[in-house]
C-alpha positions, 0 to 999 in steps of 0.5 A, a space after each residue: 599620698 595614697 588614696 585608699 577608694 579604689 574598688 577591686 576587679 574580680 580574675 579576668 578570663 584571657 584576652 579579657 579588657 580590665 574595668 578603668 581607662 588604659 593606654 588607648 583610652 589616655 592617647 585618644 582623650 589628650 590626643 597624644 597620636 603621633 607623639 614618641 617618647 623615645 629616649 627618654 626617662 621619667 622618674 618617680 619617688 617612692 616610698 619603700 619596696 615593690 618585689 612585684 614591680 617589673 612582673 607587675 607591669 610586665 602584666 599590665 603593657 601585655 595586656 595592653 599591648 605595649 612593648 615590654 618594660 623590663 630591667 634587662 632591656 635597660 627600659 626599667 631601673 630601680 635604684 634605692 635613694 642612695 642610687 643603689 641596688 640594695 632594696 630597702 628594707 621591707 614593703 607597703 602593701 599602699 606602696 607597693 599599690 602606689 608604684 603599680 599605680 605610677 609606672 602604669 600611667 606613665 606607660 600609658 602616657 608614654 610607652 616609649 619611655 624609660 621608666 627610673 624608680 628612686 625607692 627611699 627608705 620610708 615614707 619620711 620627708 628626709 628620706 622622701 627628699 633625698 629619693 627626690 634629690 637622687 632622681 636628679 643627680 641621675 640625669 632625670 629632666 622628668 620627676 613624678 612625684 605622688 605623695 604629699 604633707 601638710 603644708 607648714 609654715 616652714 616650707 619653703 626651706 625645703 622649695 631648694 629641692 625643686 629649684 631646678 630649671 629644666 628639669 619638669 617635676 610633676 607633684 601629686 595636689 592631693 586628695 583631701 577636696 579643696 586643701 593645699 597641700 606641700 611639694 605640691 605647692 611649691 612654686 617650682 613643680 607643676 601641681 598636679 588635679 585631679 579631672 572625671 573623663 568619660 567617653 561622649 557624643 562630641 568632637 572631642 569623644 570624651 567628657 572632663 568635669 573638676 574630681 571632687 575629691 582633688 587637693 585644690 585652693 591657695 596657699 596657706 605660706 607659698 608666694 605666688 609664680 611670676 607666670 600666675 596673674 588669677 585672683 583666686 588668690 593672693 599667694 599661690 594657687 593651686 592646681 597647674 594642670 590637671 589629669 584623668 584622676 579616677 576610674 584607672 586601670 592599675 595591676 598590683 599582686 602585693 595584697 592590698 586591702 585583701 586584694 590583688 589584681 586588676 583593679 579601678 583607682 581614683 587620686 590625683 596619684 594618677 594624675 602626676 604620672 601622667 603630666 610626667 608621662 606627657 610632659 616627656 613626650 613635649 620634649 626636654 624642658 629648655 636649659 634655664 627654664 622651669 616647665 611649670 609655666 609651660 602650661 600657661 604659656 600655652 592656655 590653647 592648647 589645654 582642654 578648658 574644664 568648666 563642670 565641677 567643683 572640689 569643696 567650693 573651688 568651681 571648675 571655671 571657664 578660664 583657668 580655676 583652681 582645681 584644674 588650673 589651665 586645663 587638661 593637656 590637648 597633645 604636649 604642646 602645652 607643655 613645651 618651652 613657649 618659643 616667644 619667651 612670652 606668658 599667654 593670660 590664665 
């Protein structure tokens, strides 16, 4: 799932700070200081191969003074959908850009996490589901996915790909405002909506509103999970939680619409890997549990987003469709609830 609405930034002199939100902004806004995901791996699923991914990630991490994440130091691993190291043939610029968004966003939240990139042969659903299965087979417990399919009456037949207790799947809710899409609609994944985040003179230091492009609403076919108690929809409501989907700095050198270098990107393609990184900071999911239920048990550990809207679905006090429970205030809300119960949505 790609949103082509991004703005290229001119070449930067040495030491200059790229436009857009960087890791220090993300960690400040979501109160991530003092957290450390060292030793944990966040996986991402993609289509096609990005031959510049490692070198582009190195530029991003040097720019923001993050520790190196390379194949040599075993922080970065890239495999194909079958688990081998032979890359898929061909490169698609939009998917290369997506891969840069994903690894940069994970770096921004969890700079000490390892990153596993699973590249599908192409963007066909069968191969994308195979990539998801491969991430699970590799032992990943945090799997970010920034791609969508239209909802369809038979989608429930594919939910088994995500029915893995103890694995946190994050899926972008999509960039078609107010429209629901799959697999974000699956009751086994965390559907991540998008917000707009700006500096503010308040106690938090930031103001946040629903991003007007975020996919959200009532699933056409998936039933409401037991932990979801809103009255917005009879079926599953999207989203579960949210993170910034606007004005994020990304570095990419595969030409996309004629541009390379630093970009300011938007879309829930950003939100999903940010949330996966924050799940990793929160610690490994408890065996036998579904991590998409965790935010509902900890509503007080989220910033309640009460302004903004996406095609008629408004952010309001408490749970709402475009932003879900809200955005993380620290990572406690993404951990297994100790009491085994669910807080009010």
